N, C-alpha and C positions, 0 to 999 in steps of 0.2 A: 613120168612128167613127157610134157608135152615139153617145144622148146620155147612154148612163149612165155607156158610156166616158169622154166629155167633164165630165164628174158626179165622179167616183175622181178622175180625174186630177184637177181644180181641186186639188178635197183633197186630193191628194195631194201637188201644187207648193205648197198651200200651210202644205206642213207641216214643206216645207222636205228633201222624201223620193223614192226617185223614182216611178215611175209605170207603172206596169205598163199597158202597153198593150194592156185587153183588155174586151167586148163589153156585158161583162153580171153581175150576179150571179151566178150562177152559175158562174162560171168566176174572177171574185172567190174565192169562198166550194171550189171544187177551188184554187185555189194555196194558199190556209190552210191547209186542214185534206191538202195533200201535206207544204205545207214543216215545218209543224210537227208532225206525222208523221216527217217526214227531221231535227227538231231532236229530237224524242226518242230515234227509234233511235241518231241520233248521237253524246249525250249532249249538248249543247253548256253548252261557257261560256257564262255569258249575256255574257259584254266580246264572241264573237264580231263579227266584223263580217259585215254581206249580200254581202261580197266571200266572203270566207274558208270561212263555212257553204254559198253554191253551189257552192263549190268540190269539197270537198268531200262537198258531196252527192250533187253530176255524179258526185262517181269511185267513192261507196257504191253506184251507182244509186238511192241515191234517192226522187232525183224526175226529176223528164221533162226530157233536153235543152227541150223545150218551155217549161216553168217555167222554162228557167238564163236561159232566152234573155229575155223576158217579165222578167225583176226585170232584164237587165243591158243590156238593148234600151236603155234611155232613161236610163241608172243614172253620171251624175258619179263621187258623194261614196259610190258605193258598200260604195267598204273606208272610209266613216268615219260610216257607219247598221248599229248593233248590231240583227243579224236580232228577237230578240226585239221594239225600238222597232216595226219593217220591221210588224210581223205587225199587234202591236193597233191600228198606226193603217192596218192594208188591214181591218180588224172595224168599226173607229169611223167608215174613207172608209163602205165599203160602209152601215153605218149612212143614213149621209150621202145616199150618192148612189141608195141602191133606196126607199128608206118605205119606204108604205103593200106596198109590192111585195115586203116578208123575208115577208106570213105567206106567202108563196103560193112562196114561194125556199121558208123555212123545213118548208114543209111537202108537199116534194117533195125538198126534201136536209136533212131534219137533223142541224147545227149538232154539231159534235164539239166535245166538255168543255172546248176550250180556249178556241173562241170562247161557246160560254156562259157560265165565267165574266167572258168580252169586255165583251159583251153586258149582265149582270148588271153590271159595273161602270162602260157607260156609260149605268146605266140600265133597262133597252131588258128589258121583257115581252113573255119568244116564248111566254108557255104564254098572255096574255089572247085574246082572244079577237081583236083587235082586236094587232094591236106597233105599242107606245104605246117611245116616247122621250120618256128627264126631259136624258139629260141629252149629246147627239152635238151 
C-alpha cells in the first residue's frame, strides 16, 4: 500500500466513510470522474445510497467492475452513505492526501466540472501557479 493510499484511507475513515484502496491521486481522480459521470447519466436522486448507486451504475455499464469493487470492498456502511457525500469526501481527501502534488496531477489529468466545484468550496485554487489549500 502506498503512502498516498494510507493517507487517503485515514482521511476517509476519519469521516466515517468507506475508504477505497487506491494507490495514487490519479486513481482517486479517475474514480471520482467515473462515478460522477455515472451519477449524471443515471439522473441519480440525491438521497440514493452508495450501495444502490454502485448496483445501478454497474448494471447500466456506467462504471467498471474495478471501480465498483474499490468502493464496496472496504465498506460496511455503504447502504447508509449518500453517493454525493461520498464523492465530495473523496475530493476533500484527495486534496489532503495529495497536497502539493495536486498541481502535477491536474496538469496531466484536468479535473472535471464537479471536481472543480468541490475544490472551489474547499478553497483550493487550481489556476494558481501553486495549488493553494485554504480550507481542506
